[in-house]
N, C-alpha and C positions, 0 to 999 in steps of 0.2 A: 604687216603693216601694224596689226595691234599688240598689246598687251596682255588686254583680262582676253579680249572673245577675240577668234578666229576672220581671216578675210571673210569668209562665206556667211558671216554674221554681219560686220560692217558693212558689206554690198547691200544686205538685207536691210538695213536700217537706211541705208542710201537710199534704197528703192522705196521704202516707207516714205519718208522725206521728201521727195520726188514726186510721188502720189498724192503727198497731201498739198504739197506748195512747187508745182512746177519750174524749174531751174532755183531751186535753194540753195540746190548743191553747189554751183557757179558763182552765188551770191557769196555763199560762205565763204568760196577760196577766194572771192573779190575782195572783204570783208579781212579777211588774212592774210592778204599781199599787202595792202596798206601798210605806210610808215609810220615808224611808231608816232605818236603827238595825241591831240587832242584832235576829235572826230566833229566835224562838219555836223549841223543838223541834219543833213540829209544820210550823212551816214549813221547817227544817233538813232535816227527812224527804224533805218534799213535791222541795222543790230538789233532794236527792240525786234521788228518782225520776226527775225530768227531766231530770237530765245524763246519768243509766243509758239512758233512749231516745232520748234524742238521740247517746249515743255508740252506740247500734246502727244507728240508721237512718240518720243521714247517711252514713255509707260506703257505703251499699246503695244512694243515689239514683243514679239512673241517669246523671247527667253528672258526678259525683265519682268513677263508676265508669271513667269513659270519660278523666277528666284524666291528661296527663301527672303532673303533680305531687298526688297526691294527698291531701297534708295540710296544701296550700296552696288547694285547693280547697274542700277542708274547714273549713279555718280562716274562707275568704271566706262558704264558705255561713254559718255562724256570726254575721256580721257582719252579712251581708243578713237572717238570718232574727232575729234580735237587735232590729234596726230594726224589721220587720216587727211585731214582738209590741208593740213601741214604740207604732207610728204607731198601731196595733188600739188601741190602751188610750187614748189624745191622741183617735181616733175614737167612741171607747165615751164617753170623757165629754164629748165634745161634740155628741154625740147626747142624751146629758140635758138 
């Protein structure tokens, strides 16, 4: 799943996100699965809510806290988390 972090670490992040905001993983997948184009007002609000949760949770994850360069660790985690969401969306499509 990840490029910078292990699958176990990504699962830890997803669990932390869900603990902070239950259902966020499914909401992230729903937003990722949207077709390209402008967002509706409701989608923009949802996107803003997701970003707020990410802003709160990602800096608190143990391996980000322990990182020498916390900004780089958070940025890399964001990349891996985005890859995980996209992979989950593709996996959901393939399962149908």
